[in-house]
Every structure is written in C-alpha cells, then in structure tokens.
C-alpha positions in Angstrom: -23.9 19.3 17.2 -25.4 16.0 16.6 -23.3 12.7 17.6 -22.3 10.9 14.8 -24.3 7.7 13.8 -21.1 5.6 13.4 -18.1 5.8 15.7 -15.3 7.7 14.4 -12.8 5.0 15.0 -12.8 1.2 14.8 -10.4 -1.7 14.5 -11.1 -1.8 10.9 -10.4 1.8 10.1 -7.1 1.6 12.1 -5.9 -1.5 10.4 -6.9 0.0 7.1 -4.9 3.0 7.7 -1.8 1.2 8.9 -2.2 -1.2 5.8 -2.1 1.7 3.4 1.1 3.0 5.3 3.0 -0.1 5.4 2.1 -0.8 1.7 3.4 2.7 0.4 6.2 3.5 2.9 7.3 0.4 4.9 7.0 -0.9 8.4 8.9 2.1 9.7 6.4 4.5 8.9 3.6 3.2 11.2 3.3 4.9 14.7 0.4 5.7 16.8 0.9 9.5 16.0 1.2 9.0 12.6 -1.9 6.9 12.4 -3.8 9.2 14.6 -3.0 12.2 12.2 -4.0 10.1 9.0 -7.5 9.2 10.8 -7.7 12.8 12.0 -8.4 11.7 15.7 -6.4 12.3 18.8 -3.6 9.7 19.6 -4.8 8.4 22.8 -7.9 7.2 21.1 -6.1 4.4 19.3 -5.6 2.7 22.6 -9.3 1.8 22.9 -8.6 -0.6 20.1 -4.7 -1.4 20.5 -2.4 -1.5 23.1 0.5 -0.5 20.9 2.2 -0.2 17.5 3.1 -4.0 17.6 -0.5 -5.0 18.1 -1.5 -3.0 15.2 1.1 -4.4 12.9 0.1 -7.8 14.0 -3.5 -7.1 12.8 -2.0 -5.6 9.7 -0.4 -9.0 9.0 -3.3 -10.9 9.9 -5.6 -9.1 7.4 -3.2 -10.4 4.8 -3.4 -13.7 6.0 -7.0 -13.5 5.9 -6.9 -13.2 2.0 -5.3 -16.5 1.7 -7.7 -19.1 -0.2 -8.2 -22.3 2.3 -11.1 -23.6 0.5 -8.8 -26.6 -1.2 -8.3 -27.9 2.3 -12.0 -28.3 3.1 -12.9 -32.0 3.5 -15.5 -31.5 0.9 -13.0 -30.3 -1.8 -12.0 -33.0 -4.2 -8.5 -31.9 -4.8 -5.8 -34.3 -3.7 -3.3 -33.1 -1.1 -0.6 -32.2 -3.7 -2.8 -30.1 -5.8 -4.2 -28.7 -2.8 -0.7 -27.6 -1.5 0.1 -26.1 -5.1 -3.0 -24.1 -5.3 -2.8 -22.7 -1.5 0.9 -21.9 -2.2 -0.1 -19.9 -5.0 -2.8 -18.1 -3.3 -0.6 -17.6 -0.2 2.2 -15.9 -2.3 -0.3 -13.7 -4.3 -1.5 -12.2 -1.1 2.3 -11.5 0.0 3.2 -10.4 -3.1 0.3 -7.9 -3.0 1.7 -6.4 0.2 5.3 -7.2 0.2 6.4 -4.8 2.9 4.4 -6.8 5.7 6.3 -10.1 4.8 8.8 -9.9 7.6 5.9 -9.8 10.3 4.3 -12.9 8.7 7.6 -14.5 8.5 7.7 -14.7 12.5 4.9 -17.1 12.3 1.4 -17.0 13.2 1.6 -16.3 16.9 -1.8 -15.4 18.2 -3.1 -14.1 14.9 -6.6 -15.7 14.4 -6.2 -15.8 10.4 -2.7 -16.9 10.3 -3.6 -19.7 12.8 -6.4 -20.9 10.8 -4.0 -21.1 7.9 -1.6 -23.4 9.8 -4.5 -25.5 11.1 -5.8 -26.0 7.6 -2.6 -27.0 6.2 -1.6 -29.5 8.9 -5.1 -30.8 9.0 -5.2 -31.6 5.4 -2.0 -33.2 5.4 -2.5 -35.6 8.5 -6.0 -36.5 6.5 -3.7 -37.3 3.4 -1.9 -39.8 5.4 1.2 -37.9 6.5 2.4 -38.6 10.1 1.8 -35.7 12.3 5.5 -34.6 12.6 5.9 -34.6 9.0 2.8 -32.8 8.5 4.2 -30.1 10.7 7.4 -30.1 8.8 5.5 -29.6 5.6 3.7 -26.7 6.8 7.0 -25.1 8.0 8.7 -25.9 4.7 6.0 -24.3 2.6 5.8 -21.3 4.9 9.8 -20.9 4.4 9.3 -21.2 0.6 6.3 -18.9 0.0 7.3 -16.2 2.3 11.1 -16.5 1.0 9.9 -16.0 -2.6 7.8 -12.9 -1.6 10.8 -11.1 0.4 12.1 -9.9 -2.8 12.7 -10.1 -6.6 15.7 -11.9 -8.4 15.2 -10.1 -11.5 14.8 -6.8 -9.9 18.3 -7.5 -8.2 20.3 -6.6 -11.2 20.7 -3.0 -12.7 19.8 -2.2 -16.4 23.3 -1.1 -17.1 25.1 -3.4 -19.5 28.7 -2.1 -18.3 28.1 -3.4 -14.9 28.8 -6.8 -16.0 32.0 -6.9 -17.8 32.4 -10.1 -19.5 35.9 -10.2 -18.3 34.7 -10.3 -14.6 31.2 -12.2 -15.3 31.4 -14.1 -18.5 28.2 -15.6 -17.9 26.0 -12.5 -17.2 26.1 -10.7 -20.5 22.2 -10.7 -20.5 21.9 -9.6 -16.9 21.1 -6.1 -17.5 18.0 -7.2 -19.3 16.4 -9.2 -16.3 14.5 -6.3 -14.7 12.5 -5.9 -17.9 11.4 -9.4 -17.6 10.9 -9.3 -13.7 7.5 -10.8 -13.5 8.0 -13.8 -16.0 11.1 -14.6 -14.2 10.0 -14.2 -10.5 6.8 -16.2 -11.4 8.4 -18.8 -13.4 11.1 -19.2 -10.6 8.3 -19.7 -8.1 6.5 -22.4 -10.1 9.6 -24.2 -10.8 10.6 -24.6 -7.4 7.2 -25.3 -6.1 6.7 -28.2 -8.6 10.2 -29.6 -7.8 9.2 -29.4 -3.9 5.9 -31.2 -4.5 7.7 -33.6 -6.8 10.0 -34.6 -3.9 7.1 -34.6 -1.3 5.2 -37.0 -3.6 7.9 -39.7 -3.5 8.0 -39.3 0.0 4.4 -39.8 0.4 4.5 -42.9 -2.1 7.1 -44.4 -0.1 4.9 -44.2 3.3 1.9 -45.6 1.5 3.9 -48.4 0.0 5.2 -49.1 3.4 2.1 -49.1 5.3 -0.7 -49.7 2.6 -3.0 -47.0 0.7 -4.0 -44.3 3.3 -2.3 -45.9 6.1 1.4 -45.0 6.0 3.6 -46.7 8.4 5.2 -44.3 11.0 8.7 -45.0 12.1 9.2 -42.4 14.8 8.7 -38.8 14.9 
C-alpha cells in the first residue's frame, strides 16, 4: 500500500477534534483515548504532538484567543485608546461566546499560550502608548479580562425558567416578567455587556483625563505604582 502523501495526524487535526468535543460536550469529554478514536489513530500517536490532555486543552484555548481581533492596537490604527478597548472587548467576547465551554481554561490567564500572550502584550502596549502608567495599564488589562470572561461564562437571561408559576408575586413582587427573559436572551445579554462596557470605559476615561491634566497632554504624572 502506498504511503499517504500527508501525515495522518497533526497538531491542527488534534486541536480541531478536541475543539469540536469541547464545544459539543464540554471540557470533561476530552481524553486522549476519546480523541484517538475520533481521529482514527492509536492513542500513543497523540504523544508525538502533545505530552498530555492538559496541553491539548491549552492549545484549544489558544486557538480561541487567536480569533480575537488585535488590529485596533496597531500603531498605524487611528482609533483612540477608548475606542480600541471597546472594539477589542467586543471581538474578545464574540470569540468566547462562540466557544463558551473553553472559557474556564482561558480565565486562568495566558500562561505560555502564544496567542493569549500576544493579546496581553497588545493591550498593555496600547495602554502605555496612550499615556497610562505601566502599573495601571496592567490593571486595565486584568480588569478587561475579568469583565469579558465573566460575561461569557453564562447567560443571565437563561438563568430564569419559562414557568410563570415559579415567580409567585407574594415571594418575588418584582419578578412578574422573569419567565419571559429566556425568550429575549440575546437582547438582554448583549445589552448588559454593552451597558457594562460603556460604564467601565467612562470610568477609565475620567481617570485618564485626570492623569493628563496632572502631567500635561500625553504625559500623565505618575505618583507611585
């Protein structure tokens, strides 16, 4: 039998199969035995590309990070820092909500994942160029990650059941329409994210204005870390 022109297995194929499993069944569905069966290969062959299941899940998470748009942080981009943060947060959340089951891995931080580290580097660099002190730029990056990953972990609207009887007005006088929330999940969740994001950016903009006034345009004064 002639040898195949392409290798039967690659990192990309393994990550693709693992991503499909995570999306459909969750993180617990991934095992080297299950992946080998899905790919039609022997289990040990996976170890030519990954040392263990955790490395595979890290690669799956990094593939999601690679989908996040970072163009707004390029020095050639004309967007101001606030608009850039807004547009990046929207792209970041879109990538996470497309793959919600992998969010717990992403929430642990970038670790050694290349794409995730590029995200962190881009955000930090853009904030420093915008005049934020490095320590505050670090906090902003952390704050944005907390906000975006938190918003992608679950749906507020879907947390209510569609049974009107579950919300007895004697017990919950203000939840008379709660059983209708699930029907408007996307509208409510997207609206909540945008409301929170704009409020967050308003607060940062006020801080930035104070820094600029204290140290001059583009040269905020740094009073400690």
